[in-house]
C-alpha positions in Angstrom: 0.0 0.0 0.0 1.1 3.5 -0.7 -0.3 6.9 0.4 -0.8 9.8 -1.9 -0.6 13.4 -0.6 -2.5 15.8 -2.8 -1.9 19.5 -2.6 -4.3 22.2 -4.0 -2.5 25.5 -4.8 -3.4 28.5 -2.8 -3.5 32.1 -3.9 -0.5 34.0 -5.2 1.6 30.8 -5.7 4.0 32.7 -8.0 4.7 35.2 -5.3 4.8 32.8 -2.3 6.4 29.6 -3.5 9.9 31.1 -4.3 10.1 32.5 -0.8 9.6 29.1 0.8 10.9 26.7 -1.9 14.3 26.0 -0.3 12.8 25.0 3.0 10.1 22.9 1.2 12.8 21.1 -0.8 14.9 20.5 2.4 11.8 19.0 4.0 11.1 16.6 1.1 14.8 15.7 0.9 14.7 14.7 4.6 11.6 12.5 4.1 13.1 10.9 1.0 16.3 10.1 2.8 14.3 8.5 5.6 12.6 6.3 3.0 9.2 7.7 3.7 8.8 9.8 0.5 9.0 7.9 -2.8 7.9 10.5 -5.4 7.0 14.2 -5.4 6.2 16.9 -7.9 3.8 19.6 -9.2 1.1 19.2 -11.7 2.0 20.9 -15.0 -1.2 23.0 -15.0 -0.2 24.7 -11.7 -3.3 23.4 -9.9 -1.2 21.7 -7.2 1.1 18.7 -6.6 1.3 15.2 -5.2 3.7 13.1 -3.2 3.7 9.3 -2.8 4.6 8.1 0.7 5.1 4.7 2.4 2.7 5.5 5.3 -0.3 7.7 5.9 1.4 9.0 9.0 4.5 10.2 7.2 2.3 11.9 4.5 0.4 13.8 7.2 3.6 14.6 9.2 5.1 16.0 6.0 2.1 18.2 5.1 1.5 19.5 8.7 5.0 20.9 8.8 5.6 21.8 5.2 6.5 25.5 4.7 4.3 25.5 1.6 1.3 24.6 3.8 2.3 26.8 6.7 2.7 29.8 4.5 -0.3 29.4 2.3 1.3 28.2 -0.9 -1.0 25.2 -0.5 -4.7 25.9 0.1 -5.8 22.4 0.9 -4.3 19.0 1.2 -5.5 15.4 1.8 -4.0 11.9 2.0 -5.5 8.9 0.1 -4.6 5.3 0.3 -3.4 4.0 -3.0 -3.0 0.4 -4.1 0.0 0.1 -6.5 -0.9 -2.2 -9.4 2.4 -2.1 -11.3 5.8 -1.7 -9.5 7.8 -3.2 -6.8 5.0 -3.4 -4.2 2.3 -4.6 -6.6 0.5 -7.8 -5.8 
């Protein structure tokens, strides 16, 4: 099982995101090094982003302390359980 964290972009992303990007990147690097974060990236239409985590708890922990969430780059976020059908954990 994997857990997908969805982000919906907030207002003035172009103005806010650059101010907090270094801290956001540092946070995801830490979660990736721990083995909790497998994939992360924005949608090309600017509507938000997603990350794939190994546990729901790590996804929530990431979002709750993410500078993008704390400073309003992200308007809303939620975590959904995802069953990987193709890949190393597929059954």
